[in-house]
C-alpha positions as CSV (number, residue, x, y, z in Angstrom):
1,M,88.2,107.7,119.2
2,I,87.7,108.5,115.5
3,K,90.4,106.9,113.3
4,D,92.1,109.2,110.8
5,S,91.2,112.3,112.7
6,I,93.6,115.0,113.6
7,A,93.4,118.3,115.7
8,I,95.8,120.9,114.6
9,I,96.7,123.3,117.4
10,G,98.0,126.6,116.1
11,A,96.8,128.8,113.2
12,G,100.1,130.0,111.8
13,N,102.0,129.1,108.6
14,G,102.3,125.4,109.6
15,G,98.9,124.9,111.1
16,I,96.9,126.5,108.2
17,T,99.0,124.6,105.6
18,A,98.6,121.3,107.5
19,A,94.9,121.7,107.8
20,A,94.5,122.0,104.0
21,D,97.2,119.4,103.2
22,L,95.9,116.7,105.5
23,K,92.3,117.4,104.3
24,Q,93.6,116.9,100.8
25,K,94.9,113.5,101.9
26,G,91.4,112.5,103.2
27,F,91.7,113.0,107.0
28,I,89.2,114.5,109.3
29,V,90.7,117.8,110.4
30,S,90.0,120.4,113.1
31,L,91.9,123.6,113.3
32,Y,92.3,125.4,116.6
33,G,93.6,128.9,117.5
34,D,93.3,130.6,120.8
35,K,91.2,133.7,121.4
36,K,94.0,136.0,120.2
37,S,93.8,134.1,116.9
38,E,90.1,134.6,116.4
39,G,90.7,137.4,113.9
40,K,93.1,135.3,111.9
41,L,90.6,132.4,111.9
42,S,87.6,134.5,110.9
43,E,88.1,134.3,107.1
44,I,88.9,130.6,107.2
45,K,85.8,130.1,109.2
46,K,83.7,132.3,106.9
47,Q,84.9,130.4,103.8
48,G,84.8,127.1,105.5
49,G,88.3,126.1,104.5
50,V,91.6,127.0,103.0
51,H,92.9,127.6,99.5
52,L,96.1,125.6,99.0
53,E,98.5,126.5,96.3
54,D,101.0,123.7,95.6
55,E,102.3,121.6,92.7
56,N,98.7,120.7,91.9
57,G,97.7,124.3,91.4
58,S,95.2,126.2,93.5
59,N,92.5,124.1,95.2
60,F,90.1,124.8,98.0
61,Y,89.7,122.3,100.9
62,E,86.9,122.4,103.4
63,I,88.1,122.1,107.0
64,D,85.8,120.0,109.2
65,L,86.0,122.3,112.2
66,V,87.6,125.7,112.8
67,T,87.4,126.7,116.5
68,T,88.8,128.6,119.5
69,D,87.4,125.9,121.9
70,I,90.2,123.5,122.8
71,E,87.8,120.7,124.0
72,E,85.8,120.9,120.8
73,A,88.9,120.9,118.7
74,I,90.4,117.7,120.1
75,K,87.2,115.7,120.8
76,D,87.6,112.1,119.6
77,C,90.8,112.9,117.6
78,E,93.5,110.2,117.6
79,L,96.3,112.7,116.9
80,I,96.8,116.2,118.3
81,M,99.4,118.1,116.4
82,L,100.9,121.3,117.8
83,T,102.2,123.7,115.1
84,V,103.2,126.5,117.5
85,P,106.5,128.3,118.2
86,G,108.7,127.2,121.1
87,F,107.8,130.3,123.2
88,A,104.1,129.2,123.2
89,I,104.7,125.6,124.5
90,E,104.0,126.4,128.1
91,S,100.9,128.4,127.4
92,I,99.5,125.7,125.1
93,A,100.3,123.0,127.7
94,E,98.3,124.9,130.3
95,T,95.3,124.9,127.9
96,L,95.7,121.4,126.5
97,A,97.1,119.2,129.3
98,P,93.9,119.4,131.5
99,V,91.6,118.1,128.7
100,V,93.7,115.8,126.5
101,L,93.2,112.0,127.1
102,E,96.0,109.6,127.7
103,S,94.8,107.6,124.7
104,Q,95.4,110.6,122.4
105,A,98.8,111.1,120.8
106,I,100.4,114.6,120.8
107,L,103.0,115.5,118.1
108,I,104.8,118.8,118.4
109,N,105.5,119.7,114.7
110,G,108.1,122.5,114.5
111,A,111.5,123.7,115.5
112,S,112.5,121.5,118.4
113,T,113.6,123.0,121.7
114,L,112.9,120.2,124.2
115,N,109.2,121.0,123.6
116,S,107.7,117.8,124.7
117,L,109.7,117.9,128.0
118,R,108.6,121.4,128.5
119,F,104.9,120.4,127.9
120,V,105.1,117.6,130.5
121,K,106.9,119.8,133.1
122,T,104.2,122.5,132.7
123,A,101.5,119.8,133.2
124,E,103.3,118.6,136.3
125,K,103.4,122.1,137.8
126,L,99.6,122.2,137.3
127,G,99.4,118.9,139.3
128,I,98.5,116.9,136.2
129,K,100.2,113.5,136.2
130,K,98.9,111.9,133.0
131,K,101.0,109.5,131.0
132,F,101.2,111.6,127.9
133,L,102.1,109.9,124.5
134,I,104.0,113.0,123.3
135,G,106.9,113.7,121.1
136,E,108.4,116.3,118.7
137,T,110.0,116.8,115.3
138,N,113.2,118.6,114.8
139,S,111.6,120.9,112.2
140,L,108.3,121.7,110.5
141,T,107.1,119.2,107.9
142,Y,106.5,122.0,105.4
143,G,108.2,124.8,103.6
144,T,105.3,127.2,103.4
145,R,103.7,130.6,104.0
146,A,100.1,131.2,105.0
147,F,97.8,134.2,104.6
148,P,95.0,133.8,107.1
149,R,93.2,137.0,106.0
150,E,92.8,135.4,102.6
151,A,92.3,131.8,103.9
152,R,95.2,130.8,101.7
153,A,98.5,129.0,101.9
154,E,101.4,128.7,99.5
155,L,103.1,125.3,99.9
156,S,106.5,125.1,98.3
157,L,107.8,122.0,100.0
158,R,106.6,118.8,101.7
159,V,109.7,117.9,103.6
160,N,111.3,114.6,102.7
161,K,112.9,113.7,106.1
162,I,112.1,114.8,109.6
163,F,113.5,113.4,112.8
164,V,111.0,112.5,115.5
165,S,111.4,111.4,119.1
166,A,108.9,110.8,121.9
167,Y,109.4,111.8,125.5
168,P,110.4,109.5,127.0
169,K,112.3,107.9,124.0
170,E,110.8,104.5,124.7
171,N,107.5,105.7,123.3
172,T,108.9,106.8,119.9
173,G,107.8,103.6,118.1
174,K,104.3,103.9,119.5
175,L,104.0,107.5,118.6
176,L,105.3,106.9,115.1
177,D,102.7,104.1,114.6
178,I,100.1,106.8,114.7
179,A,102.0,109.7,113.2
180,N,103.1,107.7,110.2
181,K,99.5,107.5,109.0
182,Y,99.6,111.2,108.4
183,Y,103.1,111.8,107.1
184,S,105.6,109.6,105.3
185,C,108.7,111.7,106.1
186,F,109.4,110.7,109.7
187,E,112.6,109.0,110.9
188,P,113.1,108.0,114.5
189,A,115.6,110.2,116.4
190,E,117.7,109.0,119.4
191,N,115.9,111.2,121.8
192,I,114.8,114.8,122.2
193,W,118.3,116.1,122.7
194,H,118.9,114.7,119.2
195,T,115.9,116.5,117.7
196,T,116.8,119.7,119.5
197,L,120.4,119.7,118.1
198,E,119.0,118.9,114.6
199,N,116.9,122.1,114.7
200,G,118.7,124.1,112.1
201,N,117.0,127.5,112.8
202,P,119.3,128.8,115.6
203,E,122.3,128.0,113.4
204,V,121.0,129.7,110.2
205,H,118.8,132.6,111.4
206,P,120.2,134.8,114.2
207,G,123.9,135.1,113.2
208,P,123.4,136.0,109.5
209,A,120.4,138.1,110.4
210,L,122.4,140.1,112.9
211,L,125.1,140.7,110.3
212,N,122.4,142.1,108.1
213,V,120.5,144.1,110.7
214,G,121.2,147.5,109.1
215,R,119.8,146.3,105.8
216,I,116.8,144.8,107.6
217,D,116.1,148.1,109.3
218,Y,116.5,150.1,106.1
219,S,114.5,147.9,103.8
220,K,111.4,147.9,106.1
221,G,110.5,144.4,105.2
222,D,111.9,144.2,101.6
223,F,114.6,141.7,102.5
224,Y,115.4,138.1,101.7
225,L,117.8,136.5,104.2
226,Y,118.5,133.3,102.2
227,K,118.8,135.0,98.8
228,E,120.7,138.2,99.7
229,G,121.8,137.9,103.3
230,I,123.7,134.6,103.1
231,T,127.0,135.7,101.6
232,E,130.6,134.6,101.4
233,H,131.3,136.3,104.7
234,T,128.1,135.7,106.7
235,I,128.3,132.0,105.8
236,K,131.5,131.9,107.9
237,L,129.6,132.7,111.1
238,L,127.0,130.1,110.1
239,R,129.7,127.5,109.7
240,A,131.3,128.4,113.0
241,I,128.1,127.9,114.9
242,E,127.5,124.7,113.0
243,S,130.9,123.4,114.1
244,E,130.1,124.2,117.8
245,R,126.6,122.5,117.5
246,I,128.1,119.3,115.9
247,Q,130.8,119.1,118.6
248,I,128.2,119.4,121.3
249,G,126.3,116.6,119.6
250,K,129.3,114.4,119.5
251,A,129.8,114.9,123.2
252,L,126.3,113.7,123.7
253,G,126.8,110.7,121.5
254,F,125.2,111.9,118.2
255,E,126.5,112.2,114.7
256,L,124.5,115.3,113.6
257,E,123.9,116.4,110.1
258,N,125.6,119.5,108.9
259,A,123.7,122.4,107.3
260,S,124.1,121.1,103.8
261,E,123.1,117.6,104.6
262,S,120.1,118.4,106.7
263,R,118.5,120.8,104.1
264,Y,119.3,118.5,101.2
265,N,117.7,115.5,103.1
266,R,114.7,117.6,103.9
267,G,114.3,118.8,100.2
268,Y,115.3,122.4,100.5
269,F,118.4,122.0,98.4
270,T,118.5,120.3,95.0
271,N,122.0,118.9,95.6
272,N,124.6,118.5,98.3
273,T,127.7,119.2,96.2
274,D,127.6,123.0,95.7
275,D,129.1,125.3,98.3
276,L,126.6,126.2,101.1
277,Q,126.3,129.8,100.1
278,T,125.2,128.8,96.6
279,L,122.8,126.2,97.9
280,F,121.0,128.9,100.0
281,N,121.2,131.6,97.3
282,K,119.7,129.3,94.6
283,S,117.4,127.1,96.7
284,P,114.0,127.0,94.9
285,V,112.3,127.0,98.3
286,F,114.4,129.4,100.4
287,T,114.7,132.1,97.7
288,Q,110.9,132.6,97.9
289,I,110.9,133.2,101.6
290,K,110.9,136.9,102.5
291,G,112.2,138.3,105.7
292,P,112.9,138.8,108.5
293,E,111.1,142.1,108.4
294,S,112.4,143.5,111.7
295,V,114.5,142.6,114.7
296,N,111.4,141.5,116.5
297,S,111.1,138.5,114.1
298,R,111.4,135.0,115.5
299,Y,114.7,134.8,113.5
300,F,116.1,136.9,116.3
301,T,113.9,136.4,119.4
302,E,112.9,132.7,119.4
303,D,116.0,131.3,117.7
304,I,118.3,133.1,120.2
305,S,116.1,132.7,123.3
306,D,115.0,129.1,122.9
307,G,117.8,127.9,120.7
308,L,121.2,129.3,121.1
309,V,120.9,129.9,124.8
310,L,120.2,126.3,125.4
311,W,123.0,125.2,123.1
312,S,125.4,127.5,125.0
313,D,124.3,125.8,128.3
314,L,124.9,122.4,126.7
315,G,128.3,123.6,125.7
316,K,129.2,124.3,129.3
317,V,128.0,120.8,130.4
318,T,129.9,119.0,127.6
319,K,133.0,121.2,128.0
320,I,132.7,122.4,124.4
321,P,133.6,126.0,123.9
322,T,130.9,128.1,122.2
323,P,132.4,131.5,121.5
324,N,130.4,132.1,118.3
325,I,127.1,131.0,119.8
326,D,127.8,133.2,122.8
327,S,128.8,136.2,120.6
328,V,125.5,136.0,118.7
329,I,123.5,135.8,122.0
330,Q,125.4,138.8,123.4
331,I,125.1,141.0,120.3
332,G,121.4,140.0,120.0
333,S,120.9,140.9,123.6
334,T,122.4,144.4,123.0
335,I,120.4,145.1,119.8
336,L,117.1,143.9,121.2
337,D,117.6,145.3,124.8
338,N,117.0,141.9,126.2
339,N,119.5,139.9,128.1
340,F,118.9,136.5,126.5
341,F,121.4,134.8,128.8
342,E,118.9,135.6,131.6
343,T,115.6,135.4,129.8
344,G,116.3,132.5,127.5
345,L,115.7,128.8,127.9
346,T,118.3,127.3,130.2
347,L,118.9,124.0,131.8
348,E,118.2,125.6,135.2
349,K,114.8,126.7,134.1
350,L,114.1,123.2,133.0
351,G,115.2,121.9,136.4
352,L,118.2,120.2,134.8
353,E,121.0,122.2,136.3
354,N,124.0,120.5,137.8
355,K,123.4,117.3,135.9
356,S,126.2,115.3,134.2
357,I,126.2,114.4,130.5
358,D,125.0,110.8,131.3
359,E,122.3,112.1,133.6
360,L,121.0,114.4,130.9
361,I,121.0,111.7,128.2
362,N,119.3,109.1,130.4
363,L,116.7,111.6,131.5
364,V,115.0,111.6,128.1
């Protein structure tokens, strides 16, 4: 195993940014994308690296390896970091689980939806019974946008605080011993229920985006949710969903951060005293983020399917009413012609149906 070496799995905004950022810090970096990503990787491969625009200006960082071969990507790396959306976890697990070594740590860096549990369950379905050292963050470690055709990333924020839990939770300390070499923002979470309920995307994205769906359709991409779509009225739905999430957390034994606290602690807001609408509308990070461009954006699809549907299920187990969460799921289902209650991530699909609160907590 080569010390200070990391394989980044996923060539989206987070993966491309992480490749340049971690190379800037002096680590040995490989960047992997599947065959479907070959076109996105071609310019990075051609130039041999990524142009990173951050507070230091624009600088070019050579990436040690850019590949679509998973075995080549992870060979001898001590940390394997997945920067992929929740809907891709099972697919990545099918590719990675057969070849990863038990001595290699796996960190899923992105919006948490019980991703490490899903990875392990997928491996088990394949007959793979390795003792994975695996865990997940509640959110991505960056505020960023990448442009793979230009081999370029615009990094607006290195996040200050991110929750991390291993699965099972007893391995969190061991995972952090490795992950803390690469990032200084990690704070141990209680378990992966905790990280999942500290994922703020399902709270902030689908509800306000649905209330702006006409504007999104009309603008054809020229729309900024945080700057123009978070208003005095749409914020009320966000707050209602926040309240339901926090009540579910309390029923599971967690004191969760609210929307203002979490984004201030991460570094997206400059203070925690202004009202939430003002904080979003004037955030130096969020105001630069364009989109969503259409109803097929992950703001609708992923954050309803993998986020709100699971929270709704947890509401049923904990006896917490979730009328606002359920309304967003229903309206989203109608607009996208997709019954998310059926197609989304549920406890039943995870093999966790009919379990009590204590059983769910002790499971992870």
